[in-house]
C-alpha positions as CSV (number, residue, x, y, z in Angstrom):
1,M,100.6,104.2,91.3
2,A,100.0,102.7,94.8
3,I,99.1,105.1,97.7
4,Y,99.6,103.8,101.2
5,V,98.4,105.5,104.4
6,A,100.1,104.6,107.6
7,T,97.5,103.6,110.2
8,E,99.7,104.6,113.2
9,R,100.2,108.3,113.8
10,L,103.8,109.6,113.7
11,D,105.9,112.4,115.1
12,L,106.2,114.4,111.8
13,R,109.6,115.9,112.8
14,R,111.0,113.0,110.8
15,S,112.3,113.9,107.3
16,F,113.2,112.0,104.2
17,D,115.4,109.3,105.7
18,G,113.3,108.8,108.9
19,L,110.1,108.4,106.9
20,A,111.8,106.0,104.4
21,G,112.9,103.9,107.4
22,V,109.3,103.8,108.6
23,V,108.2,102.7,105.1
24,R,110.8,99.8,105.2
25,E,110.5,98.7,108.8
26,V,106.8,99.4,109.8
27,L,104.9,99.3,106.5
28,R,107.2,96.6,105.0
29,E,107.2,98.4,101.6
30,D,110.0,99.7,99.4
31,P,110.3,103.5,99.6
32,L,112.0,103.5,96.2
33,S,109.0,101.9,94.5
34,G,107.5,105.2,93.3
35,A,104.4,104.7,95.5
36,L,103.1,107.5,97.7
37,F,103.3,107.0,101.5
38,M,101.1,109.2,103.7
39,F,101.8,109.8,107.4
40,F,99.6,111.8,109.8
41,N,100.4,113.3,113.2
42,K,98.6,112.5,116.4
43,A,96.2,115.5,116.1
44,A,95.5,114.7,112.4
45,D,96.0,118.3,111.4
46,R,99.2,117.6,109.5
47,V,100.2,115.2,106.9
48,K,103.4,114.3,105.1
49,I,103.6,112.4,101.8
50,L,106.8,110.8,100.8
51,W,107.6,109.4,97.3
52,W,110.6,108.6,95.1
53,D,110.7,110.2,91.7
54,R,113.7,108.3,90.1
55,S,116.2,110.9,91.1
56,G,115.5,111.5,94.8
57,Y,112.9,111.6,97.5
58,C,110.0,114.2,97.4
59,L,108.1,115.3,100.4
60,L,104.8,117.1,100.6
61,Y,103.8,118.6,104.0
62,K,100.4,120.1,104.6
63,R,99.2,121.7,107.8
64,L,95.5,122.6,108.3
65,E,94.8,126.0,110.0
66,R,91.5,124.7,111.2
67,G,90.0,121.3,111.6
68,T,91.5,117.9,111.0
69,F,92.1,115.4,108.2
70,R,89.8,112.4,108.0
71,V,92.3,109.6,108.2
72,P,91.2,106.3,106.7
73,H,91.0,103.4,109.1
74,A,92.4,99.9,108.6
75,R,89.7,97.4,107.7
76,E,91.7,94.6,109.3
77,P,92.8,94.7,113.0
78,G,96.5,95.3,113.4
79,A,97.0,96.5,109.8
80,K,99.9,98.9,109.5
81,R,98.7,100.5,106.3
82,V,95.7,101.2,104.2
83,T,95.8,101.4,100.4
84,I,93.7,104.2,98.8
85,E,93.0,105.4,95.3
86,A,94.2,108.7,93.8
87,A,90.6,110.2,94.0
88,E,90.5,109.4,97.7
89,L,93.9,111.1,98.2
90,G,92.6,114.3,96.7
91,K,89.5,114.2,98.9
92,I,91.5,113.7,102.0
93,L,93.8,116.6,101.2
94,E,90.7,118.8,100.6
95,G,89.2,117.8,103.9
96,I,86.3,115.7,102.5
97,T,85.1,112.9,104.7
98,L,85.2,109.5,103.1
99,P,82.5,107.2,104.4
100,P,83.1,103.5,104.3
101,S,82.2,102.5,100.8
102,K,82.6,99.7,98.4
103,Q,83.5,100.3,94.7
104,R,81.5,98.4,92.2
105,A,83.3,96.3,89.6
106,R,83.4,98.0,86.2
107,A,82.7,96.2,82.9
108,M,85.6,96.1,80.5
109,A,85.0,97.8,77.1
110,A,85.1,95.5,74.1
């Protein structure tokens, strides 16, 4: 499953249809693909995650009581989104800082 993080901060008063519109128009992705789409507010203390589960949109909304989320940055100038792995998603939601890193290639088992 793909996980996309919007690089531009949003007004998180948007709900299902507003966020789906951002996915289509800004991220240039299909909101019905089953991928997760993450959006952060300007202060980076709130995040919304939108996804389609075959019967409707789902929305997770998390607000931190203290501190901020460590939002991944685009590696390419002007990029509207960053793709992350599921392990990174969990770390972001737990408040763990992700330093820039490079994943090594893994050998395939015979």
